[in-house]
MARNUPA-703204 format. One line per 3 residues: for each residue x, y, z of C-alpha. Coordinates in pm, 1 decimal, always signed. Layout:
N
X Y Z; ...
end
This chain:
359
+0.0 +0.0 +0.0; +270.1 +252.3 +95.8; +453.7 +182.4 -229.8
+152.5 +322.7 -415.0; +180.8 +648.2 -222.8; +554.9 +667.7 -279.6
+483.4 +631.4 -650.6; +225.6 +910.5 -625.5; +469.3 +1134.4 -440.1
+714.8 +1110.7 -730.3; +495.0 +1345.9 -932.5; +520.4 +1610.0 -656.7
+898.7 +1603.6 -611.3; +1047.6 +1951.8 -630.7; +1315.2 +2039.3 -883.3
+1672.0 +2089.0 -758.6; +1650.8 +2465.9 -812.4; +1350.5 +2478.5 -575.0
+1570.9 +2378.0 -281.4; +1644.1 +2702.3 -98.6; +1896.8 +2809.0 +164.3
+1846.2 +2678.1 +518.6; +1751.7 +2914.9 +798.1; +2015.7 +3017.2 +1049.9
+1876.0 +2859.5 +1366.6; +1981.7 +2916.7 +1728.9; +1887.9 +2554.6 +1809.4
+1678.6 +2268.1 +1678.9; +1381.7 +2344.7 +1906.3; +1325.2 +2682.6 +1743.8
+1361.2 +2512.9 +1405.4; +1095.7 +2254.0 +1487.0; +863.0 +2529.2 +1608.4
+913.7 +2733.8 +1290.7; +861.6 +2426.0 +1073.1; +526.1 +2335.3 +1223.3
+386.3 +2686.2 +1240.6; +496.6 +2765.1 +885.0; +317.0 +2456.4 +756.0
+3.6 +2553.2 +947.5; +16.6 +2901.3 +794.3; +84.1 +2771.1 +443.5
+431.4 +2927.6 +426.5; +610.8 +2671.9 +210.1; +937.8 +2864.3 +178.0
+985.8 +2914.5 +551.4; +887.8 +2555.3 +630.2; +1132.4 +2420.9 +372.2
+1414.8 +2646.2 +493.0; +1355.8 +2529.3 +849.7; +1354.1 +2164.9 +738.7
+1684.3 +2205.6 +554.7; +1839.6 +2361.8 +864.2; +1711.6 +2075.2 +1079.3
+1851.2 +1797.5 +860.0; +2210.2 +1823.2 +994.0; +2090.6 +1904.1 +1347.7
+1841.2 +1621.8 +1402.6; +1764.4 +1415.9 +1093.6; +1542.7 +1158.6 +1265.0
+1368.9 +1432.4 +1462.6; +1283.2 +1614.0 +1139.3; +1112.3 +1308.5 +989.2
+928.2 +1242.8 +1313.8; +806.1 +1603.9 +1328.8; +691.3 +1605.2 +965.4
+492.2 +1288.9 +1031.5; +347.9 +1437.9 +1350.6; +243.8 +1748.0 +1156.4
+73.3 +1530.1 +895.7; -145.6 +1365.4 +1160.6; -191.2 +1663.6 +1393.4
-239.3 +1951.6 +1150.7; -345.0 +1800.1 +816.4; -533.9 +1479.4 +893.0
-850.5 +1434.5 +690.1; -798.9 +1778.8 +539.8; -576.4 +1598.1 +288.8
-567.6 +1222.2 +345.0; -340.7 +1158.9 +46.7; -82.0 +1401.6 +184.1
-80.3 +1216.3 +516.6; -34.5 +881.6 +342.7; +240.3 +1013.1 +114.2
+422.1 +1166.1 +410.0; +410.6 +837.4 +601.7; +530.4 +646.9 +295.9
+828.9 +879.3 +249.5; +924.4 +886.7 +616.7; +914.9 +506.9 +634.2
+1167.8 +446.3 +355.1; +1516.9 +603.9 +365.2; +1612.6 +384.2 +70.2
+1338.5 +536.5 -144.6; +1438.8 +887.4 -35.5; +1794.6 +821.7 -146.1
+1673.3 +694.7 -482.6; +1465.2 +1010.3 -529.8; +1760.2 +1243.7 -486.8
+1815.5 +1246.9 -113.7; +1662.3 +1367.3 +210.1; +1678.4 +1738.5 +127.6
+1470.7 +1702.4 -187.7; +1210.0 +1483.1 -18.9; +1191.5 +1702.7 +291.9
+1127.1 +2015.1 +83.1; +864.5 +1824.5 -116.7; +682.6 +1717.2 +199.3
+694.6 +2071.1 +337.4; +534.5 +2199.5 +17.3; +273.0 +1923.7 +12.5
+172.7 +1971.8 +376.0; +187.1 +2352.9 +369.5; -28.0 +2387.0 +58.5
-288.6 +2133.1 +168.1; -610.2 +2189.4 +360.9; -561.5 +2155.3 +735.2
-778.4 +1969.2 +983.1; -659.8 +1989.9 +1344.0; -948.0 +1778.5 +1473.1
-717.5 +1489.5 +1563.0; -545.4 +1709.7 +1820.4; -870.8 +1851.8 +1952.8
-1051.7 +1519.6 +1979.7; -772.4 +1315.3 +2135.1; -737.4 +1590.9 +2396.8
-1111.8 +1564.3 +2459.0; -1078.5 +1187.4 +2495.7; -805.2 +1242.6 +2750.7
-945.1 +1517.9 +2970.6; -1274.4 +1680.2 +2865.6; -1524.4 +1658.8 +3154.0
-1812.9 +1587.4 +2916.4; -1633.9 +1272.9 +2796.1; -1578.0 +1124.9 +3143.1
-1858.5 +870.6 +3106.4; -1719.9 +777.2 +2764.7; -1377.7 +712.0 +2918.5
-1531.3 +503.6 +3194.4; -1736.7 +300.9 +2946.6; -1440.3 +226.5 +2721.1
-1209.2 +156.9 +3012.2; -1445.6 -95.3 +3168.2; -1490.9 -297.7 +2847.8
-1281.3 -599.0 +2747.7; -1032.4 -534.0 +2469.1; -1240.5 -719.0 +2209.9
-1542.6 -500.9 +2292.4; -1336.9 -184.8 +2247.9; -1235.9 -300.0 +1901.4
-1599.7 -371.1 +1815.8; -1698.7 -22.2 +1933.5; -1466.4 +124.9 +1670.2
-1670.6 -46.4 +1397.9; -2011.9 +41.4 +1543.7; -2148.4 +325.2 +1328.3
-2442.1 +372.5 +1566.8; -2212.8 +504.1 +1840.2; -2124.2 +873.2 +1877.9
-1784.0 +983.6 +1755.5; -1667.5 +1039.5 +2114.1; -1721.9 +672.5 +2198.8
-1551.2 +545.0 +1884.8; -1241.9 +765.8 +1917.1; -1200.0 +682.7 +2285.1
-1249.5 +312.6 +2215.8; -988.8 +326.8 +1938.3; -736.6 +482.4 +2174.6
-812.7 +235.5 +2454.2; -790.1 -57.1 +2209.9; -453.4 +53.2 +2071.4
-228.8 +12.0 +2371.9; -64.9 +344.8 +2276.6; -12.3 +540.9 +2597.7
-2.7 +918.0 +2639.5; +345.4 +937.6 +2790.1; +411.1 +939.3 +3082.7
+60.7 +820.3 +3173.8; -30.1 +455.5 +3209.0; -398.2 +447.0 +3126.8
-501.9 +215.5 +2843.2; -305.6 -104.2 +2902.5; -238.2 -372.1 +2643.5
-388.7 -329.3 +2297.9; -466.1 -517.7 +1979.8; -315.6 -308.9 +1700.8
-383.9 -558.1 +1424.3; -744.4 -597.2 +1534.1; -782.2 -220.0 +1560.8
-640.7 -158.1 +1212.8; -877.8 -420.7 +1069.8; -1167.8 -255.2 +1252.5
-1079.5 +89.7 +1118.3; -1066.3 -39.6 +763.3; -1390.5 -232.8 +810.0
-1551.2 +86.3 +943.2; -1466.0 +265.6 +619.1; -1131.0 +433.6 +680.0
-927.8 +487.8 +364.5; -670.0 +206.7 +329.7; -392.6 +462.6 +288.7
-485.9 +623.4 +619.6; -479.5 +286.7 +793.4; -134.7 +212.6 +649.6
-16.4 +559.2 +753.9; -149.1 +500.3 +1105.5; +69.2 +192.3 +1142.8
+371.2 +404.5 +1052.5; +259.6 +678.8 +1290.3; +232.2 +438.3 +1581.6
+587.9 +317.5 +1524.0; +744.0 +655.3 +1449.2; +544.0 +901.3 +1661.0
+410.6 +677.7 +1937.1; +131.2 +912.4 +2046.6; -242.9 +838.1 +2039.8
-307.0 +1142.1 +1819.0; -206.4 +930.1 +1518.3; -511.8 +706.5 +1568.5
-770.7 +977.8 +1519.1; -743.9 +1070.4 +1147.8; -817.0 +711.6 +1038.4
-1120.9 +705.6 +1266.4; -1236.6 +1037.9 +1121.4; -1173.4 +904.2 +771.6
-1425.0 +630.1 +848.5; -1677.6 +860.7 +1015.3; -1675.5 +1121.1 +736.5
-1679.5 +883.9 +437.4; -1916.1 +1024.8 +175.9; -1948.5 +1367.0 +340.3
-1880.6 +1678.9 +130.1; -1528.8 +1812.8 +177.4; -1546.9 +2186.5 +245.3
-1275.1 +2424.2 +354.9; -1234.4 +2796.0 +414.1; -947.5 +3042.2 +402.7
-862.8 +3198.0 +737.5; -649.8 +3494.9 +829.1; -355.0 +3421.0 +1056.0
-187.3 +3666.2 +1295.1; +67.3 +3891.4 +1130.5; +419.4 +3753.2 +1148.7
+697.2 +3960.8 +1304.9; +1054.8 +3847.3 +1240.1; +1386.7 +3920.5 +1409.1
+1702.0 +3810.6 +1227.8; +1484.7 +3623.8 +980.3; +1310.7 +3415.8 +1247.7
+941.4 +3460.9 +1334.3; +878.3 +3559.8 +1694.0; +585.8 +3319.0 +1721.5
+843.6 +3037.4 +1725.2; +921.8 +3142.5 +2082.3; +619.4 +2971.9 +2234.5
+545.7 +2803.8 +2568.3; +767.9 +2508.8 +2473.6; +1086.5 +2720.7 +2449.2
+1281.7 +2878.5 +2733.8; +1263.2 +3234.2 +2600.9; +899.0 +3184.7 +2508.4
+810.3 +3073.1 +2860.4; +983.7 +3376.6 +3007.6; +801.7 +3608.8 +2767.0
+464.0 +3452.6 +2844.2; +522.8 +3480.3 +3220.1; +605.0 +3850.8 +3186.6
+314.0 +3906.3 +2945.3; +66.5 +3751.5 +3191.3; +177.7 +3981.7 +3472.5
+251.6 +4304.0 +3284.8; -22.4 +4334.6 +3022.4; -317.3 +4500.3 +3194.5
-587.4 +4355.7 +2969.0; -452.2 +4001.5 +2999.1; -403.5 +4036.2 +3373.6
-761.6 +4157.5 +3420.5; -902.4 +3850.1 +3245.5; -671.1 +3615.9 +3435.9
-771.1 +3770.4 +3769.2; -1135.0 +3704.3 +3685.0; -1115.9 +3351.4 +3546.4
-790.0 +3180.3 +3648.0; -627.4 +3094.9 +3984.1; -303.2 +3287.9 +4032.1
-84.8 +2976.3 +4029.8; -222.6 +2884.6 +3684.2; -172.3 +3218.9 +3508.9
+130.8 +3115.0 +3306.8; -20.9 +2783.6 +3199.1; -346.4 +2950.5 +3093.2
-164.7 +3229.3 +2908.6; +56.0 +2975.2 +2730.6; -255.7 +2797.5 +2607.0
-401.5 +3131.0 +2502.9; -90.3 +3200.0 +2295.7; -109.0 +2855.0 +2138.3
-471.5 +2889.0 +2029.7; -460.2 +3257.7 +1932.5; -127.5 +3242.7 +1749.0
+63.1 +2915.5 +1724.7; -210.1 +2677.9 +1609.7; -371.7 +2907.4 +1352.5
-405.7 +2765.8 +999.9; -458.2 +2940.2 +667.0; -675.5 +2672.7 +499.3
-914.1 +2495.8 +734.2; -1154.2 +2206.9 +678.7; -1508.6 +2305.0 +774.9
-1702.8 +2073.8 +1004.8; -2079.1 +2047.7 +1032.2; -2254.9 +2212.0 +1324.6
-2315.7 +1870.5 +1482.3; -1967.7 +1865.1 +1634.1; -1719.7 +2139.3 +1713.2
-1377.9 +1974.4 +1757.5; -1201.8 +2307.3 +1805.8; -1419.9 +2402.2 +2101.6
-1376.1 +2058.9 +2259.0; -998.9 +2081.4 +2219.4; -975.6 +2426.8 +2374.4
-1184.4 +2325.3 +2672.7; -999.9 +1996.5 +2722.1; -658.3 +2162.7 +2712.0
-755.3 +2418.3 +2975.0; -903.8 +2147.2 +3196.9; -586.4 +1938.9 +3161.6
-390.5 +2231.0 +3310.5; -623.6 +2262.8 +3607.3; -803.2 +2566.9 +3464.0
-1181.5 +2564.3 +3432.2; -1287.7 +2537.2 +3068.9; -1502.6 +2850.4 +3104.8
-1175.8 +3046.4 +3098.0; -1078.1 +2923.6 +2751.3; -1256.1 +3174.5 +2529.0
-1190.1 +3486.8 +2740.9; -819.9 +3405.1 +2775.1; -770.9 +3316.0 +2408.2
-954.3 +3628.8 +2295.8; -760.6 +3872.3 +2514.7; -428.8 +3712.4 +2423.9
-515.1 +3740.5 +2054.3; -592.6 +4109.0 +2096.9; -254.7 +4174.0 +2260.2
-7.0 +3968.3 +2057.5; +178.7 +4284.2 +1956.8; +268.2 +4341.8 +2320.9
+382.6 +3981.2 +2358.0; +611.3 +4030.2 +2058.1; +752.4 +4344.4 +2219.1
+844.2 +4139.6 +2525.3; +996.2 +3865.3 +2310.0; +1213.3 +4123.2 +2133.4
+1328.7 +4268.0 +2466.2; +1433.3 +3924.0 +2587.8; +1612.3 +3848.0 +2260.9
+1823.3 +4162.6 +2302.2; +1952.9 +4045.8 +2641.0
end
C-alpha cells in the first residue's frame, strides 16, 4: 500500500533549483517550532528552509516532526498528503533513490503547507483524555474488554466520542508518561478501522505513525476518515496573525515550549493590563502562566490558513480548547476569554519577546 503512495509522491517532487537556503537557527527546538507553524500558515518557503536547517541538526527528529504534523495539523484535510508523508518517512532507501533527504523534505513541506488543514485529531484526542463531558465515555471504554473496544470502533451507531475513545483504549498506545489504556490489539484495531470505512492509505499511515510518533493522536485521522466517508469536503481560508521576524526568524516560534517563550509569556501575563484583568477574573493565580501559554497557542501558534469546515453537529475546536484548559487545572469557562484577550494583545507579547532576545 505505501509503495503506491511513494509512486504518487514522485509526481510532486520539487526540482533541484527549488531547494532554498536553510535558515540560520539558534537551536533545533526553534527550528521545529518554525517548521510546524509555517506549515500551518501555508508558508512553504519558511517551512522548507527550516527543514533544511534541521537535517544536519536532528535528521530523525525532522522526519518524526513532519509525520506528527501530517497527523496533527493536516489529517482528513488531505488524506493523500498524510499517506504520502508516512510512505516517504518510512523508507530512507526510497528517499535516497529520489535524490536524497533534502529534496524529499522540501517536497513534503510543500505538500503539507499547501494542503487543507484539519486539526481535529489534536482537539478530539485531547477531549478523549481530559474533557469533563467525555468522562462517562472514558469510563465506558475503560471498563470494556479489549475485544469489545475494538468492536466499538466499527459500530457506526455510536457517537464519535465513543468510537475515538475506544480506538485509543484498544490501541495500547499510551499518552506518555501516563499509564492508562493497558495492552492493545493493534492488528485488530487496524482491521476494525478499515472495516468501518477508513481509507486504506490512512490505515497504512497510522501503522507508521504508531511506530514513528508513538502518540495516540495518530489514531484519530483514520477514525475520522471512516466517520466522514461520503461527506462533502469543504474548507475555508482563514487569516492568521501577522508575522513579526527578528534576524529572519518569526517571533511566534518562541512559544510556551521554548525557554525564552516561557519567560516572555510569564512577563506578558503579569505586565499586560488587559490580559491580567481577564486572568484575575477567570484563572487561579498559580495557573496564570499555563493559561496564558494555552491562550498563545490557540490565538497564534495553532492558527491555519486553509481549514476544513465541520458540520454544526460537532465542534472539535471548542472541545480541544476546553480539554486543554481542563488538563492544566483551569476551568474550561476560561478558555474563550483568555484566548480572545491574548489574541488582541499579541503585539505586546512580541515586544516582550524582542526585549528578551536583546539580552
